[in-house]
C-alpha atoms as a printed R data frame, in Angstrom:
    type eleno elety resid chain resno      x      y      z
1   ATOM     1    CA   MET     A     1 34.603 38.869 22.597
2   ATOM     2    CA   PRO     A     2 34.778 36.322 19.770
3   ATOM     3    CA   GLU     A     3 36.005 37.661 16.448
4   ATOM     4    CA   LEU     A     4 35.631 36.365 12.902
5   ATOM     5    CA   PRO     A     5 37.691 33.133 13.201
6   ATOM     6    CA   GLU     A     6 35.932 32.031 16.392
7   ATOM     7    CA   VAL     A     7 32.493 32.724 14.899
8   ATOM     8    CA   GLU     A     8 33.403 30.967 11.656
9   ATOM     9    CA   VAL     A     9 34.464 27.877 13.615
10  ATOM    10    CA   VAL     A    10 31.018 27.814 15.226
11  ATOM    11    CA   ARG     A    11 29.278 28.435 11.880
12  ATOM    12    CA   ARG     A    12 31.052 25.477 10.304
13  ATOM    13    CA   GLY     A    13 30.066 23.259 13.203
14  ATOM    14    CA   LEU     A    14 26.430 24.300 12.901
15  ATOM    15    CA   ALA     A    15 26.529 23.671  9.159
16  ATOM    16    CA   ASP     A    16 27.712 20.120  9.883
17  ATOM    17    CA   HIS     A    17 25.072 19.353 12.517
18  ATOM    18    CA   VAL     A    18 21.805 21.275 12.047
19  ATOM    19    CA   LEU     A    19 21.213 21.872  8.336
20  ATOM    20    CA   ASP     A    20 18.072 20.394  6.760
21  ATOM    21    CA   ARG     A    21 16.656 19.519 10.187
22  ATOM    22    CA   ARG     A    22 13.157 20.505 11.301
23  ATOM    23    CA   ILE     A    23 12.730 22.185 14.684
24  ATOM    24    CA   ALA     A    24 10.297 20.292 16.924
25  ATOM    25    CA   ALA     A    25 10.445 22.416 20.094
26  ATOM    26    CA   VAL     A    26 12.250 25.363 21.646
27  ATOM    27    CA   THR     A    27 12.645 25.969 25.389
28  ATOM    28    CA   VAL     A    28 13.772 29.307 26.822
29  ATOM    29    CA   ALA     A    29 15.320 28.771 30.243
30  ATOM    30    CA   HIS     A    30 16.319 32.389 30.909
31  ATOM    31    CA   PRO     A    31 14.453 35.501 29.664
32  ATOM    32    CA   ARG     A    32 17.636 37.529 29.112
33  ATOM    33    CA   ALA     A    33 18.660 35.079 26.396
34  ATOM    34    CA   VAL     A    34 15.792 36.361 24.197
35  ATOM    35    CA   ARG     A    35 15.735 40.019 25.290
36  ATOM    36    CA   ARG     A    36 16.680 41.116 21.748
37  ATOM    37    CA   HIS     A    37 13.543 39.386 20.484
38  ATOM    38    CA   VAL     A    38 11.261 42.235 21.459
39  ATOM    39    CA   ALA     A    39  8.018 40.263 20.965
40  ATOM    40    CA   GLY     A    40  9.001 37.986 23.850
41  ATOM    41    CA   ALA     A    41  9.822 34.357 24.539
42  ATOM    42    CA   GLU     A    42  6.462 32.926 23.445
43  ATOM    43    CA   ASP     A    43  6.693 34.606 20.039
44  ATOM    44    CA   PHE     A    44 10.337 33.503 19.748
45  ATOM    45    CA   THR     A    45  9.501 29.838 20.279
46  ATOM    46    CA   SER     A    46  6.466 29.931 17.980
47  ATOM    47    CA   ARG     A    47  8.477 31.548 15.170
48  ATOM    48    CA   LEU     A    48 10.945 28.647 15.283
49  ATOM    49    CA   LYS     A    49  8.666 25.636 15.812
50  ATOM    50    CA   ASP     A    50  8.224 23.476 12.682
51  ATOM    51    CA   ARG     A    51 10.796 25.529 10.733
52  ATOM    52    CA   THR     A    52 13.656 23.858  8.864
53  ATOM    53    CA   VAL     A    53 17.216 25.144  9.093
54  ATOM    54    CA   THR     A    54 18.439 25.671  5.543
55  ATOM    55    CA   ALA     A    55 21.790 27.452  5.979
56  ATOM    56    CA   ALA     A    56 24.332 28.636  8.540
57  ATOM    57    CA   ARG     A    57 25.627 32.089  7.600
58  ATOM    58    CA   ARG     A    58 28.103 34.630  8.931
59  ATOM    59    CA   ARG     A    59 29.160 38.157  8.140
60  ATOM    60    CA   GLY     A    60 32.072 39.435 10.155
61  ATOM    61    CA   LYS     A    61 31.385 38.506 13.782
62  ATOM    62    CA   TYR     A    62 27.647 37.951 13.240
63  ATOM    63    CA   LEU     A    63 26.142 34.481 12.908
64  ATOM    64    CA   TRP     A    64 22.670 33.320 11.887
65  ATOM    65    CA   LEU     A    65 20.681 30.302 10.751
66  ATOM    66    CA   GLU     A    66 18.375 30.725  7.778
67  ATOM    67    CA   LEU     A    67 14.953 29.116  8.004
68  ATOM    68    CA   ASP     A    68 12.999 27.538  5.148
69  ATOM    69    CA   ALA     A    69 13.212 29.407  1.826
70  ATOM    70    CA   ALA     A    70 15.385 32.240  3.214
71  ATOM    71    CA   GLY     A    71 14.339 34.826  0.633
72  ATOM    72    CA   PRO     A    72 13.697 38.524  1.332
73  ATOM    73    CA   GLY     A    73 11.318 38.775  4.270
74  ATOM    74    CA   ASP     A    74 11.900 35.193  5.426
75  ATOM    75    CA   ASP     A    75 13.172 34.557  8.938
76  ATOM    76    CA   ALA     A    76 16.632 33.937 10.347
77  ATOM    77    CA   LEU     A    77 17.744 32.946 13.832
78  ATOM    78    CA   LEU     A    78 20.387 35.500 14.788
79  ATOM    79    CA   ALA     A    79 22.950 34.589 17.460
80  ATOM    80    CA   HIS     A    80 24.670 37.218 19.598
81  ATOM    81    CA   LEU     A    81 27.480 35.335 21.341
82  ATOM    82    CA   GLY     A    82 28.455 38.275 23.550
83  ATOM    83    CA   MET     A    83 31.348 37.587 25.908
84  ATOM    84    CA   SER     A    84 30.525 34.007 26.825
85  ATOM    85    CA   GLY     A    85 27.804 32.672 24.522
86  ATOM    86    CA   GLN     A    86 28.235 29.146 23.185
87  ATOM    87    CA   MET     A    87 26.285 27.285 20.505
88  ATOM    88    CA   LEU     A    88 26.660 23.627 21.444
89  ATOM    89    CA   VAL     A    89 25.442 20.423 19.808
90  ATOM    90    CA   ALA     A    90 24.534 17.799 22.428
91  ATOM    91    CA   ASP     A    91 22.794 14.439 22.606
92  ATOM    92    CA   PRO     A    92 19.325 14.846 24.168
93  ATOM    93    CA   GLY     A    93 20.284 12.571 27.064
94  ATOM    94    CA   ARG     A    94 23.340 14.584 28.075
95  ATOM    95    CA   ALA     A    95 23.052 16.484 31.333
96  ATOM    96    CA   ASP     A    96 22.139 20.140 30.977
97  ATOM    97    CA   GLU     A    97 24.967 22.632 31.180
98  ATOM    98    CA   LYS     A    98 24.929 24.865 34.263
99  ATOM    99    CA   HIS     A    99 24.310 27.989 32.191
100 ATOM   100    CA   LEU     A   100 21.934 26.531 29.597
101 ATOM   101    CA   ARG     A   101 19.685 29.361 28.348
102 ATOM   102    CA   ILE     A   102 17.910 27.978 25.254
103 ATOM   103    CA   ARG     A   103 17.333 24.442 23.989
104 ATOM   104    CA   VAL     A   104 16.341 23.666 20.377
105 ATOM   105    CA   SER     A   105 15.108 20.118 19.727
106 ATOM   106    CA   PHE     A   106 14.619 18.580 16.289
107 ATOM   107    CA   ASP     A   107 11.974 16.188 15.009
108 ATOM   108    CA   ASP     A   108 14.524 13.512 14.126
109 ATOM   109    CA   ASP     A   109 15.316 13.059 17.864
110 ATOM   110    CA   GLY     A   110 18.963 13.664 17.040
111 ATOM   111    CA   PRO     A   111 21.423 16.033 18.737
112 ATOM   112    CA   GLU     A   112 19.975 19.219 20.220
113 ATOM   113    CA   LEU     A   113 21.226 22.740 19.698
114 ATOM   114    CA   ARG     A   114 21.914 24.421 23.029
115 ATOM   115    CA   PHE     A   115 22.693 28.058 23.714
116 ATOM   116    CA   VAL     A   116 24.820 28.320 26.851
117 ATOM   117    CA   ASP     A   117 25.841 31.710 28.247
118 ATOM   118    CA   GLN     A   118 27.480 32.169 31.626
119 ATOM   119    CA   ARG     A   119 27.387 35.970 31.681
120 ATOM   120    CA   THR     A   120 24.053 36.361 29.810
121 ATOM   121    CA   PHE     A   121 25.380 39.158 27.592
122 ATOM   122    CA   GLY     A   122 24.518 37.172 24.457
123 ATOM   123    CA   GLY     A   123 21.245 35.823 23.159
124 ATOM   124    CA   LEU     A   124 19.144 34.588 20.236
125 ATOM   125    CA   SER     A   125 16.448 36.399 18.270
126 ATOM   126    CA   VAL     A   126 14.395 35.891 15.104
127 ATOM   127    CA   HIS     A   127 14.373 38.561 12.387
128 ATOM   128    CA   PRO     A   128 13.422 38.923  8.724
129 ATOM   129    CA   LEU     A   129 16.154 38.849  6.093
130 ATOM   130    CA   VAL     A   130 16.733 42.121  4.241
131 ATOM   131    CA   GLU     A   131 19.202 43.413  1.671
132 ATOM   132    CA   GLY     A   132 22.421 44.250  3.492
133 ATOM   133    CA   ALA     A   133 25.244 46.725  3.031
134 ATOM   134    CA   GLY     A   134 27.362 45.640  0.100
135 ATOM   135    CA   GLY     A   135 24.688 43.194 -1.060
136 ATOM   136    CA   GLY     A   136 23.403 39.874  0.211
137 ATOM   137    CA   LEU     A   137 20.586 39.002  2.609
138 ATOM   138    CA   LEU     A   138 21.213 39.678  6.305
139 ATOM   139    CA   PRO     A   139 19.033 39.671  9.431
140 ATOM   140    CA   GLU     A   140 17.556 43.147  9.803
141 ATOM   141    CA   PRO     A   141 19.535 44.231 12.929
142 ATOM   142    CA   VAL     A   142 22.894 43.592 11.224
143 ATOM   143    CA   ALA     A   143 22.025 44.801  7.714
144 ATOM   144    CA   HIS     A   144 24.465 47.721  8.097
145 ATOM   145    CA   ILE     A   145 27.479 45.460  8.642
146 ATOM   146    CA   ALA     A   146 30.145 45.640  5.929
147 ATOM   147    CA   ARG     A   147 31.666 42.602  4.250
148 ATOM   148    CA   ASP     A   148 34.747 41.066  5.875
149 ATOM   149    CA   PRO     A   149 38.173 40.327  4.335
150 ATOM   150    CA   MET     A   150 37.384 36.616  4.018
151 ATOM   151    CA   ASP     A   151 34.154 37.224  2.081
152 ATOM   152    CA   PRO     A   152 34.541 36.274 -1.629
153 ATOM   153    CA   ALA     A   153 32.705 39.493 -2.562
154 ATOM   154    CA   PHE     A   154 34.906 41.698 -0.343
155 ATOM   155    CA   SER     A   155 36.407 44.676 -2.210
156 ATOM   156    CA   LEU     A   156 39.847 45.557 -0.869
157 ATOM   157    CA   ASP     A   157 39.971 48.898 -2.672
158 ATOM   158    CA   GLU     A   158 36.538 49.941 -1.398
159 ATOM   159    CA   ALA     A   159 37.484 49.023  2.166
160 ATOM   160    CA   VAL     A   160 40.747 50.964  1.951
161 ATOM   161    CA   ALA     A   161 38.904 53.993  0.594
162 ATOM   162    CA   ALA     A   162 36.361 53.758  3.420
163 ATOM   163    CA   MET     A   163 39.140 53.570  6.010
164 ATOM   164    CA   ARG     A   164 40.900 56.630  4.614
165 ATOM   165    CA   ARG     A   165 37.659 58.647  4.663
166 ATOM   166    CA   ARG     A   166 37.089 58.050  8.379
167 ATOM   167    CA   ARG     A   167 39.521 60.718  9.670
168 ATOM   168    CA   THR     A   168 40.398 58.676 12.733
169 ATOM   169    CA   GLU     A   169 43.124 56.323 13.940
170 ATOM   170    CA   VAL     A   170 43.781 53.237 11.847
171 ATOM   171    CA   LYS     A   171 42.867 50.800 14.621
172 ATOM   172    CA   ARG     A   172 39.548 52.529 15.229
173 ATOM   173    CA   ALA     A   173 38.830 52.216 11.514
174 ATOM   174    CA   LEU     A   174 39.695 48.497 11.594
175 ATOM   175    CA   LEU     A   175 37.231 47.991 14.455
176 ATOM   176    CA   ASP     A   176 34.451 49.924 12.713
177 ATOM   177    CA   GLN     A   177 32.139 47.152 11.491
178 ATOM   178    CA   THR     A   178 30.568 49.491  8.910
179 ATOM   179    CA   VAL     A   179 33.986 49.882  7.256
180 ATOM   180    CA   VAL     A   180 35.208 46.296  7.398
181 ATOM   181    CA   SER     A   181 33.671 43.596  9.557
182 ATOM   182    CA   GLY     A   182 35.021 40.715 11.597
183 ATOM   183    CA   ILE     A   183 38.153 42.382 12.979
184 ATOM   184    CA   GLY     A   184 38.229 42.889 16.732
185 ATOM   185    CA   ASN     A   185 40.875 43.947 19.229
186 ATOM   186    CA   ILE     A   186 42.977 40.787 18.978
187 ATOM   187    CA   TYR     A   187 43.337 40.548 15.224
188 ATOM   188    CA   ALA     A   188 43.607 44.314 14.749
189 ATOM   189    CA   ASP     A   189 46.718 44.338 16.950
190 ATOM   190    CA   GLU     A   190 48.128 41.299 15.173
191 ATOM   191    CA   ALA     A   191 47.463 42.744 11.713
192 ATOM   192    CA   LEU     A   192 49.009 46.109 12.593
193 ATOM   193    CA   TRP     A   193 52.126 44.366 13.915
194 ATOM   194    CA   ARG     A   194 52.484 42.394 10.687
195 ATOM   195    CA   ALA     A   195 51.980 45.540  8.605
196 ATOM   196    CA   ARG     A   196 54.427 47.503 10.846
197 ATOM   197    CA   LEU     A   197 51.842 50.217 11.533
198 ATOM   198    CA   HIS     A   198 51.157 51.880 14.860
199 ATOM   199    CA   TRP     A   199 47.545 51.675 16.019
200 ATOM   200    CA   ALA     A   200 47.332 55.496 16.384
201 ATOM   201    CA   ARG     A   201 48.386 56.304 12.807
202 ATOM   202    CA   PRO     A   202 45.792 58.738 11.402
203 ATOM   203    CA   THR     A   203 43.806 57.296  8.522
204 ATOM   204    CA   ALA     A   204 44.337 60.643  6.773
205 ATOM   205    CA   ALA     A   205 48.060 59.766  6.675
206 ATOM   206    CA   LEU     A   206 47.473 56.167  5.601
207 ATOM   207    CA   THR     A   207 48.620 55.439  2.070
208 ATOM   208    CA   ARG     A   208 46.609 53.137 -0.148
209 ATOM   209    CA   ALA     A   209 49.499 50.661 -0.051
210 ATOM   210    CA   GLN     A   210 49.496 50.692  3.762
211 ATOM   211    CA   GLY     A   211 45.732 50.229  3.838
212 ATOM   212    CA   ARG     A   212 45.987 47.229  1.528
213 ATOM   213    CA   ALA     A   213 48.859 45.827  3.603
214 ATOM   214    CA   VAL     A   214 47.041 45.969  6.935
215 ATOM   215    CA   LEU     A   215 43.829 44.463  5.531
216 ATOM   216    CA   ALA     A   216 45.832 41.722  3.820
217 ATOM   217    CA   ALA     A   217 47.578 41.078  7.145
218 ATOM   218    CA   ALA     A   218 44.199 40.905  8.914
219 ATOM   219    CA   SER     A   219 42.960 38.345  6.399
220 ATOM   220    CA   GLU     A   220 46.173 36.352  6.755
221 ATOM   221    CA   VAL     A   221 46.186 36.266 10.554
222 ATOM   222    CA   MET     A   222 42.486 35.403 10.770
223 ATOM   223    CA   ASP     A   223 42.941 32.602  8.261
224 ATOM   224    CA   GLU     A   224 45.790 31.191 10.364
225 ATOM   225    CA   ALA     A   225 43.662 31.486 13.511
226 ATOM   226    CA   LEU     A   226 40.807 29.680 11.781
227 ATOM   227    CA   ASP     A   227 43.118 26.774 10.969
228 ATOM   228    CA   GLN     A   228 43.802 26.451 14.715
229 ATOM   229    CA   GLY     A   229 40.178 26.678 15.801
230 ATOM   230    CA   GLY     A   230 40.329 30.350 16.774
231 ATOM   231    CA   THR     A   231 41.744 32.024 19.867
232 ATOM   232    CA   SER     A   232 40.626 30.713 23.266
233 ATOM   233    CA   PHE     A   233 41.861 32.399 26.430
234 ATOM   234    CA   ASP     A   234 39.524 30.425 28.687
235 ATOM   235    CA   ALA     A   235 36.848 27.737 28.548
236 ATOM   236    CA   LEU     A   236 34.227 30.219 27.299
237 ATOM   237    CA   TYR     A   237 35.481 30.245 23.689
238 ATOM   238    CA   VAL     A   238 34.665 26.856 22.189
239 ATOM   239    CA   ASN     A   239 33.300 25.210 19.061
240 ATOM   240    CA   VAL     A   240 29.962 23.348 18.900
241 ATOM   241    CA   ASN     A   241 31.602 20.279 20.443
242 ATOM   242    CA   GLY     A   242 33.044 22.266 23.360
243 ATOM   243    CA   ALA     A   243 36.666 22.234 22.132
244 ATOM   244    CA   SER     A   244 38.913 25.294 22.501
245 ATOM   245    CA   GLY     A   245 41.072 26.900 19.814
246 ATOM   246    CA   TYR     A   246 44.828 27.218 20.073
247 ATOM   247    CA   PHE     A   247 45.807 30.377 18.206
248 ATOM   248    CA   ASP     A   248 46.571 32.184 21.480
249 ATOM   249    CA   ARG     A   249 49.899 30.333 21.383
250 ATOM   250    CA   SER     A   250 50.751 32.068 18.088
251 ATOM   251    CA   LEU     A   251 49.942 35.662 19.047
252 ATOM   252    CA   ASN     A   252 52.821 38.042 18.380
253 ATOM   253    CA   VAL     A   253 51.696 41.155 20.276
254 ATOM   254    CA   TYR     A   254 48.191 40.867 21.698
255 ATOM   255    CA   GLY     A   255 48.439 40.105 25.412
256 ATOM   256    CA   GLN     A   256 52.238 40.020 25.199
257 ATOM   257    CA   GLY     A   257 52.981 43.179 27.208
258 ATOM   258    CA   ASP     A   258 56.660 43.485 28.275
259 ATOM   259    CA   ARG     A   259 57.612 40.303 26.420
260 ATOM   260    CA   ALA     A   260 60.237 40.458 23.676
261 ATOM   261    CA   CYS     A   261 58.997 41.191 20.172
262 ATOM   262    CA   ARG     A   262 59.529 38.068 18.070
263 ATOM   263    CA   ARG     A   263 60.836 40.222 15.236
264 ATOM   264    CA   CYS     A   264 63.235 42.680 16.897
265 ATOM   265    CA   GLY     A   265 63.414 41.747 20.592
266 ATOM   266    CA   SER     A   266 62.058 45.030 21.969
267 ATOM   267    CA   PRO     A   267 59.597 44.777 24.889
268 ATOM   268    CA   ILE     A   268 56.002 44.836 23.666
269 ATOM   269    CA   ARG     A   269 54.173 47.977 24.809
270 ATOM   270    CA   ARG     A   270 50.651 48.031 26.237
271 ATOM   271    CA   ASP     A   271 48.594 51.226 25.860
272 ATOM   272    CA   PRO     A   272 45.040 52.037 27.024
273 ATOM   273    CA   PHE     A   273 42.609 52.025 24.112
274 ATOM   274    CA   MET     A   274 38.807 52.480 24.161
275 ATOM   275    CA   ASN     A   275 38.459 50.953 27.659
276 ATOM   276    CA   ARG     A   276 40.632 48.073 26.477
277 ATOM   277    CA   SER     A   277 44.299 47.765 25.519
278 ATOM   278    CA   SER     A   278 46.453 48.021 22.429
279 ATOM   279    CA   PHE     A   279 49.678 46.065 22.136
280 ATOM   280    CA   SER     A   280 52.473 47.079 19.776
281 ATOM   281    CA   CYS     A   281 56.219 46.972 19.308
282 ATOM   282    CA   PRO     A   282 57.783 50.426 19.861
283 ATOM   283    CA   ARG     A   283 60.566 49.673 17.378
284 ATOM   284    CA   CYS     A   284 58.659 47.856 14.616
285 ATOM   285    CA   GLN     A   285 55.611 50.114 14.962
286 ATOM   286    CA   PRO     A   286 56.840 53.609 15.905
287 ATOM   287    CA   ARG     A   287 54.184 56.074 17.003
288 ATOM   288    CA   PRO     A   288 53.438 58.459 14.109
289 ATOM   289    CA   ARG     A   289 54.207 62.143 14.200
290 ATOM   290    CA   ALA     A   290 51.254 64.497 14.040
291 ATOM   291    CA   THR     A   291 50.286 65.270 10.445
292 ATOM   292    CA   THR     A   292 47.535 67.107  8.622
293 ATOM   293    CA   SER     A   293 48.465 66.087  5.083
294 ATOM   294    CA   ARG     A   294 46.512 63.597  3.011
295 ATOM   295    CA   ALA     A   295 48.527 60.489  2.115
296 ATOM   296    CA   VAL     A   296 48.395 58.982 -1.367
C-alpha cells in the first residue's frame, strides 16, 4: 500500500491542478468507491457539487481536499487509496480509464479529477473537519492519526516516548499510526536497516538514542523517496499524471531477500511479519536477546 512519500507526491500534484476550482459535477461509476460515505452516492455527489477546493492536505498516509472555508465542521473530501487507488488529472476529452470509479468535473471546463481503482479497496468520502490528535484539523475518520516525521509540528521526543511505552516490537511501533504516522512496511524496514536495529527489538529495550535514530532514519529515507517520486513496484503506484516513482531502485533491504547487504555483504534475510514480510541484514541488524529491563 502507498506510504507517506507516495501519498505526498499525489498531494503535491493535486495542489498544482485542483486548488481554487469549483466543482460542477460528480459521477460515481462504482458504488464500492463511495462505500465509506455511509449516506450513499447521491449524498456524496450533492455534498461536493458547487464546492470549491481550497487546499490539498496530508497526514501520514492519509490525503484529503478541503472545501470552501475549511474551518471546524466544514467538509473535506477524504481519499483512501487502498492497494491500487489513483487520483489522476485528465483532460475531459481523454478516454475513460478501464477502472474509473469517480469523475469530478469543474466549472472552468479544465482537467477533470478521476479516481481510478483496479481492486476497489480504496474510495472517496466526505466528512467534517475536527480537531485531530496532536492538533490541526483532520477529517473525522482519521482524527486519531498522529503527526508524521515530515510534519513541521512533529515532536521527535514525544514520538520516541510513545514508542517506548508500547511494550511491543520496534517495527510494530513504527507501523502504529497512533504513535507516528506515514511509515509502512517498506520504509520501516529501510529505516531499521539504516539505524542498525532488528525489527523484533522490544520497545522496552529501546534507548532514547535508538528511538531518535530510527525515526531520523525514517524521515531521511522517506525524504529521499519523495525526491524520486516514491516507490513504484508496478503500474498501480503513480502520480496524478500517471508517472511511476523510482525509489525501488534504491531500496537496501525491502524486497531484497537473499541478495548481498550493500553494507556488509551478508545475504538479506526475509522473515514472516504480520501476514507480510520483514527484511533485515543478520549481521548489521542482529536479532536481540530476550530482555525484561527498561532501556534508558
